[in-house]
N, C-alpha and C positions, 0 to 999 in steps of 0.2 A: 504493500500500500504506500509506504513512504517512498520506495523507489519509483513507483508510478507517479507520485506527486512531483518528485524532483524531475522526472522525465518530462512531464507536462509543463513544468515551469521553464525548463530549458528550451522546449519547443516554442513556448510563448515568447521567450526572450529573443530567440532567433528570428521569429516572425516579425517582432517589433523592430529589431535591429536591422532587418532587411527590408524595411519599408521606406518609401520616399518621405521626406520631411521638409518643412518650411518653418523658419523662425516666427513664432507667434508675435514677437516684438515688432515685426515688419508689417503686420496686418493680417487679415483673414484671407484675402485673395492670394493664391500661390503665385510666386514670382513677381508680385507687385509690392512696392514699398510705400505704404500709405502714411508712414510715420517719418519723423526726422531723426534717424538713428545716430547714436554717438559712434563715430568710426575711429578706431585705433590704427594708426598707420604703422605697419611693420617695416623694419629695416629690410632692404633687399636681401642681405645675407641671411637673415632669419627666415624669410620666405623661401629661399632656395633650400636651406637646411630642412625646413618643414616638409616641402613637397618632394624633395629628392631623396631624403634619408629617413626622416621620422615617419612620414605617412606610409612608405612601403614596409617599415618595420611593424607598424600598428595594424595595417590592413588585415593580415591573416588572423589577428586576434579578434577582430570584429567579424564573426563568422557569418552573419546574416547575408550580406551582399555577396561574398565569395561563394557561399553555398548555392544561392539563387542563380548566380551566373553559371556555376558548374552544372546545375540541374537544367539549364536552358530556359530559365524564367527570370531574367534580370529585372532589376527594379525599374518599373516604368516611370516615365516623367509625370510630374504632377499636372502639367498643363497641356498635354497633347491628347486631343480627343477627336476621333473621327478624322484623323489626318490633318487637323488644324490646331494651330497654337494661338491662344488669345494674346492681345496686347499685354505687355509686361513692362517692368522697369527698364529693361534694355531693348525692347523690341516693339515695333508697330507694324501691323499688317498692311503693307503697301501692295497695291495691285500691280505687280510687275508687268503683267501682260498688256496692260492698258497705259503704261507709262511711256511717253515718247522719249526717244534718245536724247533730245535736248534737255529734258528734265533730269535724266540720269547724269548728264554732264555736270549739272550744277548741284545736284544732291541737296544738302541742307543749306547751300549758299545762295546768294543773289549776286548780281554784278556789283552791288554796293559793298560786298564783303571782301573786296580786294583793297588793301591799304592805299589810301589816297595821300600822296606826299604834300608837304613834308611830314616825316614821321619823327617822333621824339623818343629817344631811348630812355626808359625809366629805370631799368636794371638789366643786368646780364642774366642769361639762363644759368641757374646755379646747379642743376642736377643733370646727370647723364653726360655722355661723351660728345654729343653733337654741339658745335658752337652755335650760339644764338643769343637773342636779347628780346626783351619785352618792349613794345613801343605803343605810343598813342598816335593815331594818324590825324590828318587835318580835320576830319569829321568828329573827332573825339572818341573813335572806336579803338579798342585795345586789342592787340595781337601779340602772339609769340612768333617771331621770325627765326627760323632755323636754317643754317647755311649748309651748302653742300661741301663735301671734301674738296680740297683744292685740286686733287688729281682726278676727281670724278664729278665734274659739274653736271647737274641735272639728276644725279643718281638718287639721292635721298629725297629731294624735294618732289621729284616725279613719283616716286614710290608712295610717299605720304598722300599726295593728292589723289592719284588714281585709285589706290586701295580704299581710301575714305569714300569715294563715289560708289564703288562696287558694294561695299558693306552697307552703305545707306540704302542702295537699291534693294538689297536683300531684306531690309527692314530694321537694321540696327541703328541705334542712336550714336552719331559721331559729331564732333565739332565741325565747323566750316573750315575746310582746308583749301587754299587757293595759291597759285603761283604769284609771287610778287617780284617785280623788277624795279629796282631803284638805283639812282645815281648817288655819288658821294654827296652832292649838294642837296639831295633829298633828305639827308639824315641830320638830326640835331641830337644833342645830349642834354638831358634835363639836369639841373643842379641836384646834387645828392645821388645821382645814379652810381651804382657800384657793380663790381664784378668780383668773383672769388679767385684769389691768387693761388699759387702752387701749394701753399701750406694750409689752404682752406680759409684764409683770413680775407675779409672783404676789403677791397681797395677802391678808390675813386675810379669811375669809368671815364677815362680821358680820351682826347683825340688821338693820342699815341696808341692807346689800346685798340681804338677803332681802326687805325691804320693796320695794325697787326692782323685784324680779322678780315679786312676787306681788300687790302692792296693786291694780294695774289688772286683774289676772286673777281676783280673787276675785269670785264670784257667789253670792249668798245664803250667804256665809260659807265657801265651799269653792272650790278651784281644781282644774282637770282637767289630767292629763298622761298621756303614754304611758309605761308602765313596762316596760322590757325587762330581763328577769332576766339577771344576769351569768352567762356561760357557765362551766361547770365544766371543769377541765383546764388545761393549759399553753397560753397564748395565744402563737402563733408570729408572727402578722402577716398582712397581706393576701395573698391568692392573686394570681397573675398570670394574667389571662384568656388571654393569649397562649399560655401553656403548656397550657391546656385547650381549645385551639381545635379539636382533633380528637376531642373527647368530645361525643357527640350531645346529652347532657342540657344541656351548657353552650351549644352552638350553638343548640339549640332553645329555650333560655331567652329568646332574642330574641322568640319568639312570646308567651311568658308575660308578658314585660315590655311588649310592644306592647299586650297585652290590658289591663293595668292602667296603661299609659302611664307606666311607671317609667323616666324618662329619665336618671337618674343611675346610670350603669353603670360607674363607674370601678373600678379594682382595689381602691381603698380601701373600697368597699362590700361587701367580703368579708372573711372572717376564717378562718384556719387554726388549729385547736385540736388539740393532742395529748391524747388521752384515756387514755394509758397503754399502748395496744396499737396504735393507728393514728392517723392525722391525719384529722380531719373538717373539711370545708369548709362554712362557713355564709354565707348571704346575709343582709345586714342593712341597716338605715337606709333605710326606705321613705317618708321624709317628702317625697319628690319623686315620689310615685306618685299615681294617681287624679287629682283636680283640684288637688292641692297642689304647691307648689314651695318647699321649705325654703330654697333659695338666695335666692329673692325675698322670703321671709317672708310669703307670701300665695298667691293663686291662680296657676295656670299662665298663661303667655302663650298666646294662641289657637293659635300655630304650634308650640308645644312638642310634640315627637314627630313633627313633619313636617320639621323642619330641624335640623341640628346647629349649635351655637354656634361651634365651631371645627372646620373640616373643609377641608383643603387641596384635595381633589378637588372639593368643592362650590364652593370659591372659584374654581377654574380654570374650571369649567363656567359660572359666573356671568360670569367675565371674557370667555370666548369667545362668550357669547350677549349681550354688552353689557348685562348685568343684566336681560335680558328674561325669563329663566326664574325662576319663583317657585314656592315650595312650594304644594302643593294643600291649603290650609287657609283657614278662614273667619276672617280677621283681625278681624272685627267682633263675633265671638261673645263673649257676656258670661258671667260666672260664674253658676251656678244659684243659689247661696246662699253666705253666708260660711263655712258648715260644709263644703260640698261643693267649692267652688271651681269651676274650669272643667274639666269632664270631659265630652267630647262623645261621643255615640253613634257618630259617624263613625269608622271604623277601617279602615286599609289596611295589613295586616301586611307587605306587600312594600315599601311606601314609608316605613314607620315608621323613625325615627332617634332614637338617644339623643343627649344634648347634646354628647358627643364620641364619635368612632367607637369601636366595640368590635370588635377583631380576631376574636374567637371568633364573634361574631354574623355577621360577614361571610362566615364559612366555612360557614354553614348551607346544607344541600342540601335538595332536595325531600323526600328520605327522612327527614331529621331533622325537618323541619316536619310531615310527615304523622304521624310518631310523636307529636309534641306535640299536634297537632290532635285526634288520637284520644283522648288523655288529657283534653283540655279538654272534649270532647263529653260525657264522663262526669260532668262537674260540672253536675248538674241545676240547674234554677231554684231548687229548695228548698235545695240545698247552697250556692248562691251567696248566697241570702237569709240563711242561717245565718251565713256568714262576715261579711256586712254587719252582722248583729245584734251582733257582737262590738265594733263601733265605737261602740255605745251613743249614737247620735245623739238629740238632744233632741226634734227635730221629725220625726214620721213621714214627712212629705213628703220630707225629705232622704234617709232610708233607702230609701224607695220609688224615688226617682229614681236613686240609686246602684245599687240592685239591678237595675232595668230597663236602665240603661246598660251595666252589666257583661254582662247577658244579650245585649243587642244586639251588643256588641263581640265576645263569644264566638261568637255565631252567624255574624258576618261572617268571622271567622278560620276557623271550622270549614268554612263553605261554600267558602272559597277552596281549602282543601287536601283536603277530603273529597269534594267533588262532581266533581273532575276524573276 
């Protein structure tokens, strides 16, 4: 009798542990945030340790999800019903099939969302490896301008803008990203503007520092940058992908990111913003998508997207196979051009990996993936070309290659999930 009671208790525990969940503090509707939550920003190093080391060690101890996956009955998403996902914190149902290419090109932006000179630098970009600064334009609008690597003009700026348009078309919330072209005379420096020096100490942002940033980037008197418009509302901080792992649109974001090979999927690449009535989740920072790698300051490594940089499970497999198991990638592949970087037509959505594991992506089911593949199939060749046009590439061959590669990668993903 006692043994039976313990057995029933264990079964109940496993059933509960293996069910989808949503924090009640966020509100009743799953995957929507009706409240203004207090967000604790994790340091990047702790996030990497959490998802790459601690989570793989803890996962086998939480038996519910592993057992359900092993039994062929993985945990279903909270908000996927009859092949449809409701609007959520990160997602809005946009009718892709009826959206004209011109609307895809602009996404969340308008022509007024391009910085109007002169722009005034208020402070330097303090985080990340990409050089840039915050500015206020002649209309009083605020932007973050991020500069391309000196040796790869158009690489990061093009990737940020194009990827933002594609993700917006799929339904995700993203800031406005546009290409800005400015001359030296278009730039002012506000009193009190600062930048972070080599030792992490703030220093006055001077004309000399501006020369260091722009002199090598000026071409025919102008420089190019990606201009992301500062979001309106109260910025709360990054979202935790772990808390959204039972939301279909976040699970299936794995396919969208595999499509554009956006390998930087840390929590820090999201932002929760309180708009006065609800909290909206934004995806941001796409300088490590397409053929670009902001962390490397240049093109991607040929195996980016095929292997994680830090992954305990991957390390164990490599150890057990004595290093004989290698990722399926062409390590000899070269970048197409300085502007495009290394973006291969070869795509395998099942093998794709971000540079550190993403817990929400690993929870994706076939149903989640099928939903995203159907949305991607509605992004016609013309709509993809329209998104690429927003990147304003100088050479037609670059835009043509990027468009065709995105089409081929889309087709590979759609075939995998729609032809079954």
